[in-house]
Backbone bond lengths (Angstrom), bond angles and torsions (degrees), N, CA, C in turn:
res aa  C-N    CA-C-N  psi(-1)  N-CA   C-N-CA  omega(-1)  CA-C   N-CA-C  phi
1 M - - - 1.442 - - 1.546 108.99 -
2 D 1.299 117.44 132.43 1.456 119.37 179.27 1.548 111.49 -83.90
3 V 1.306 115.14 170.39 1.488 121.29 -177.07 1.508 111.24 -59.70
4 K 1.311 118.86 -43.78 1.421 121.55 178.97 1.534 113.07 -53.40
5 Q 1.334 114.63 -45.31 1.474 119.25 177.92 1.523 111.93 -69.48
6 Q 1.297 116.27 -41.84 1.480 119.51 179.58 1.515 111.45 -59.75
7 L 1.304 116.62 -39.18 1.471 120.70 -178.68 1.515 113.77 -86.99
8 G 1.346 115.28 -9.22 1.479 118.06 -178.61 1.520 114.40 67.91
9 L 1.316 116.82 33.95 1.448 121.68 -177.32 1.531 111.55 -77.10
10 A 1.320 116.45 127.72 1.462 120.88 177.49 1.539 108.23 -73.00
11 P 1.320 115.99 145.44 1.466 118.18 178.57 1.555 110.23 -63.28
12 G 1.307 114.06 151.42 1.430 119.73 176.55 1.510 112.22 133.01
13 K 1.360 118.20 -166.23 1.451 123.29 179.35 1.507 110.23 -83.54
14 W 1.354 113.44 132.88 1.437 120.77 175.92 1.512 107.68 -125.40
15 V 1.322 117.99 154.93 1.477 122.29 175.67 1.525 107.23 -114.05
16 V 1.354 113.94 144.96 1.442 120.54 -171.95 1.513 110.67 -132.93
17 A 1.325 116.62 130.80 1.443 124.11 169.59 1.543 107.76 -109.20
18 N 1.290 116.97 120.59 1.459 121.87 -172.67 1.520 108.15 -120.48
19 C 1.334 116.46 98.39 1.487 121.30 -178.78 1.525 111.81 -63.57
20 G 1.345 116.91 -28.75 1.454 121.87 179.55 1.503 115.47 -62.56
21 K 1.320 117.60 -16.52 1.469 120.66 178.89 1.530 113.41 -75.64
22 F 1.335 115.54 -6.96 1.441 121.27 -177.00 1.531 111.33 -122.89
23 P 1.347 116.16 135.14 1.461 117.28 -179.62 1.576 110.68 -66.23
24 S 1.295 115.37 140.42 1.462 120.90 174.29 1.504 109.94 -148.50
25 E 1.305 116.13 156.09 1.465 122.11 177.42 1.535 112.14 -59.54
26 K 1.328 115.09 -29.85 1.471 119.51 -176.49 1.528 112.57 -90.27
27 N 1.330 117.34 -1.46 1.477 121.60 -179.43 1.518 109.10 53.64
28 C 1.314 117.74 44.42 1.429 123.65 -176.43 1.529 112.73 -67.45
29 K 1.317 116.86 137.54 1.472 121.57 -178.36 1.520 110.24 -124.89
30 L 1.322 118.86 20.60 1.487 121.59 -175.89 1.544 109.82 -64.60
31 V 1.301 116.23 136.46 1.460 123.11 174.61 1.540 105.41 -125.01
32 I 1.345 114.14 130.24 1.495 119.66 177.92 1.509 107.55 -122.64
33 M 1.387 115.45 134.68 1.468 118.83 -179.12 1.481 109.32 -129.44
34 A 1.350 116.36 154.01 1.416 123.71 176.84 1.530 110.52 -152.65
35 P 1.298 119.61 156.29 1.471 118.63 173.03 1.527 107.97 -62.79
36 Q 1.313 118.98 153.75 1.418 126.07 -179.40 1.534 110.38 -50.42
37 S 1.348 115.69 -40.07 1.457 120.69 -177.51 1.541 113.29 -66.03
38 Q 1.337 117.38 -12.61 1.443 120.37 179.16 1.533 112.21 -114.36
39 R 1.343 114.81 31.49 1.479 120.45 -179.56 1.522 110.88 -54.63
40 A 1.352 117.61 -45.28 1.448 118.72 -179.11 1.520 112.32 -61.63
41 D 1.285 117.48 -35.21 1.477 119.71 175.39 1.516 111.99 -64.85
42 L 1.312 115.57 -37.43 1.479 120.45 179.05 1.533 109.98 -65.64
43 V 1.369 115.94 -42.68 1.478 119.70 178.41 1.552 108.07 -60.27
44 E 1.344 116.73 -42.78 1.495 117.59 -178.39 1.516 110.41 -65.33
45 A 1.335 117.99 -41.33 1.471 121.31 179.61 1.563 109.14 -63.09
46 A 1.302 117.61 -46.20 1.426 121.08 179.47 1.514 112.67 -62.87
47 A 1.337 115.64 -37.99 1.467 119.55 176.88 1.530 111.22 -65.63
48 A 1.284 118.29 -40.94 1.469 123.28 179.06 1.541 109.01 -62.40
49 H 1.324 116.26 -42.27 1.458 121.18 178.36 1.546 111.24 -65.84
50 A 1.333 115.01 -43.49 1.495 119.87 -177.80 1.550 108.66 -63.01
51 M 1.326 117.05 -37.91 1.453 120.78 -177.26 1.515 109.27 -76.97
52 R 1.302 121.72 -47.79 1.418 124.34 -174.44 1.499 113.19 -71.92
53 V 1.350 116.93 -43.27 1.436 119.49 -172.91 1.509 112.74 -95.36
54 H 1.284 118.07 -34.60 1.459 121.80 -175.16 1.505 115.42 -107.05
55 G 1.330 118.55 -2.16 1.431 122.28 173.32 1.552 115.54 79.31
56 H 1.282 117.66 14.47 1.454 119.20 175.57 1.542 110.17 -68.62
57 K 1.331 113.96 152.22 1.457 120.62 -178.66 1.510 110.38 -88.65
58 E 1.330 114.97 144.23 1.495 122.53 175.25 1.525 108.74 -60.03
59 S 1.352 115.57 122.98 1.477 119.37 173.61 1.534 110.19 -167.27
60 P 1.351 114.72 156.56 1.438 117.84 173.45 1.584 112.72 -63.01
61 Q 1.300 114.83 -32.56 1.464 120.84 176.32 1.519 112.16 -58.66
62 L 1.348 116.64 -42.47 1.470 119.82 177.79 1.503 110.21 -56.62
63 R 1.331 117.71 -47.55 1.493 121.52 179.91 1.534 110.83 -62.54
64 K 1.330 117.73 -39.12 1.465 118.57 -179.29 1.521 109.08 -67.09
65 E 1.340 117.57 -39.43 1.500 120.77 178.86 1.550 109.77 -64.27
66 L 1.331 115.84 -43.24 1.456 118.32 -179.86 1.489 112.42 -67.44
67 D 1.329 117.82 -36.63 1.442 122.45 176.69 1.534 111.10 -58.70
68 K 1.349 117.27 -36.09 1.461 120.46 178.59 1.492 114.00 -69.55
69 I 1.339 120.07 -27.81 1.442 121.94 -178.58 1.504 114.56 -88.16
70 I 1.270 117.70 -11.18 1.492 122.83 179.33 1.546 108.25 -67.49
71 V 1.305 115.01 134.15 1.463 119.18 177.82 1.539 109.30 -113.91
72 A 1.271 116.15 149.50 1.472 123.13 177.07 1.519 108.94 -98.53
73 I 1.315 116.88 137.87 1.445 122.67 177.43 1.519 109.87 -131.76
74 D 1.310 117.16 154.44 1.449 122.14 173.13 1.536 107.69 -99.21
75 V 1.328 114.53 130.02 1.514 121.32 179.30 1.485 106.87 -110.20
């Protein structure tokens, strides 16, 4: 069984925030995914993680930066 089936991902466009693509003291490898239609929710989840785990400050700029690193994939 492949990962898509194991996770029960519906076919279509998904957006992904991959913390592991960026160096951090914690060597974080968190990956968060959402359907394209929930991109704003993904940005909020990524911002909450960035603040809580990595010590980033709450700001609209943080969300803008995170929105830029999100990639879209076809599942």
